N, C-alpha and C positions, 0 to 999 in steps of 0.2 A: 406468585410462584411462576417461574419461567419453565417452559418445556424444552427439552432438547429436540431439535429438528434436524434430521439428516437429509441432505439434498444430494442427489446423485448427479454430479457434473464431473466429468473425467479429470481426475488428478488435481483439482484446484480447490475443492471445498472440503472442510473438515468441521464437524460439530465441536464446539468448545464446551467442556463439562461445566455445568452450573449456569451457563448463559445460553440464550437462544441464538441459534445461527440465523443470520438475516435471510429470510425466505425469498427475498426479491432481488438480491444483489448477486452478481457474478464477476469474477476476476478473470482476465485473460491477458496473454502476452506479458506475464510478470517476470521482471528481471531486476537485478541490482548490480551496480558497477563495483568491481573490486579495484581498490586504489592502494597505494603504499600506506604502511602503518601510520596512524595518527592523522590520516586525511579522511574527512567525512565522505561517505559513499552515497550516491543517489540511487533511489529505487523508482522504477517505472512500471506502469501497467495500465490496462484499460478497465474501468469500473462501469459495469452496466447495471442499470436499474430496470428490472423487468416488471416492476409493480406499477400500480395506478396512482401511487402517492410519491411525492418527492422523498429522497433519502438524504440525511445529513451525516457525512463522514466527520467524526470528531477526533480521531486519533488512530495510532498504530503502535504496535509493539512487536518485538522479535527477540528471542533469546540470543541472537547473533549480534545485537546492537545494545550498547549501554543505554542509549536513548534513541528513539525513532520519532521524528517529527514530520508534520505536514508543512511543506514549504511551497512557495510560488516565486518563480523568477519572471521578470518582465523587463522590457527595455524602456528607459526613461532618460531623456536628455542625452541620447547616444551612449548610455552606459547600462550594462546589465545589473539589475538589482535583485536581491533575493530577500524574502521575508517569511517569517513564521506565520502560519495561519491556524486558527483554532477550529474552523469548521468549513466544510465544502459541501454545497448542495448539488445533488444530482437529480434533475427533474424526472418526473414520472415517464417511464418508457424511454429514458435518455441514457446517454453514455458520456463518459468523460475520460479522455486520454491523459494520463500522467506521463509526461515526456520531457526530455531535456529542453530547457528554455521556457517551461511552463510549470504547472503543478507537478510535484514530485515528493517522494519521501526522502528525508535526510537522516542517514544512519551515522550517529556519533559513537565513538569508542567501539568500532567494529571489532568483532572477535576473529580469531583465525579461521572460523568457518566461512568467512567471506573470501573465498578463494575460487578462481575460475574453475568451472566444472562441478562445483557443489550446488546444492539447493538448500535454501533456508526457509523456515516458516515465518510468515508475517501474519499477525492477526489485526484486522481492521475493526475499529469500534465505531458504532453509529449512535446517533442521538436516540435515547430510549434504552441503550444498553445492549442492543443486538450486536453480534460479532460475526466476522467472516474470516476464516483462516485460509491462507493460500500459500502455495509453494512458489518461491521466487528463484529462478535460475541465476547463478552468479556468473557474470561475464567479465571479460577483461576491460581495461580502460577504454578500448575502442568500441565496446558494446558487442563484442563477438565471443 
């Protein structure tokens, strides 16, 4: 049986009913890019592991996205490549920036909620079933 754990971090953490909130993770600088209809949108943030053990991010969901996936972009042979990843490790007391050109969330089938000026909720899932809900600001194509 999992317990609900509420963590007070201004405006970024919300306990998820039925699952335990990750007690050692924090999200900051969270935003998602609004793009024209039928174009996948990228989500960016910094994930901090405040605990003494590594955390493994295994997925993400949002009611604003038909599907939300973990992706990684990198340069190979002078060309930018993007691939789906199933897990991302964040070392103990470490942090990882999800940013353009690197790790990011890919929102497929974006809803009308992904409009500049709005905020959407994204729930991150970790190995073991812990979750972390965060608000992502929706920005325009230029990231503003």
